[in-house]
C-alpha positions in Angstrom: 0.0 0.0 0.0 1.3 3.5 -0.9 1.3 5.9 1.9 2.5 9.4 1.3 2.4 10.4 4.9 4.6 7.6 6.1 7.1 8.0 3.2 7.2 11.7 3.8 7.8 11.3 7.5 10.5 8.7 7.0 12.3 10.9 4.4 11.9 13.9 6.7 13.4 12.1 9.8 16.2 10.7 7.6 17.0 14.2 6.6 17.0 15.3 10.2 14.4 17.9 9.6 11.6 18.9 12.0 8.1 19.5 10.7 8.7 23.2 11.2 12.0 23.2 9.3 10.5 21.2 6.4 7.5 23.5 6.3 9.6 26.7 6.3 11.9 25.4 3.5 9.0 24.2 1.4 6.9 27.3 2.0 4.1 25.8 4.0 2.9 26.1 7.6 4.0 23.4 10.1 0.4 22.5 10.8 -0.1 21.6 7.1 3.0 19.3 7.2 1.6 17.7 10.4 -1.8 17.1 8.9 -0.2 15.6 5.7 1.7 13.2 7.9 -1.5 12.3 9.8 -3.2 11.7 6.5 -5.8 14.4 7.2 -5.0 16.2 3.9 -4.2 15.1 0.4 -1.4 16.8 -1.4 -1.2 18.2 -4.9 1.5 17.3 -7.4 3.0 20.8 -6.8 3.1 20.2 -3.0 4.6 16.7 -3.5 7.4 18.2 -5.8 8.1 21.0 -3.3 8.4 18.6 -0.3 10.5 16.2 -2.3 12.9 18.9 -3.4 13.5 20.0 0.2 14.0 16.4 1.3 16.4 15.8 -1.6 14.4 12.9 -2.9 12.6 12.2 -6.2 8.8 12.8 -5.8 7.9 9.2 -6.8 9.8 8.0 -3.7 7.2 9.7 -1.5 4.4 7.7 -3.1 6.0 4.3 -3.4 4.6 1.4 -1.4 5.7 1.3 2.2 6.8 -2.1 3.6 4.9 -3.5 6.5 6.5 -2.7 9.8 
């Protein structure tokens, strides 16, 4: 199952960025990043690209299937 919120959070923590730092760098409010990670909002392609750029990953890696934990 693909899960943008989990992939985004994993990439963010690997990048050692807080939600606040990611939000500031991508031009969003921290609350928006938190809600994305909690799957309370869907994100647009533009948002996906902005977040991926800040995290230093390709956008498709944020929508790839997440292995079971």
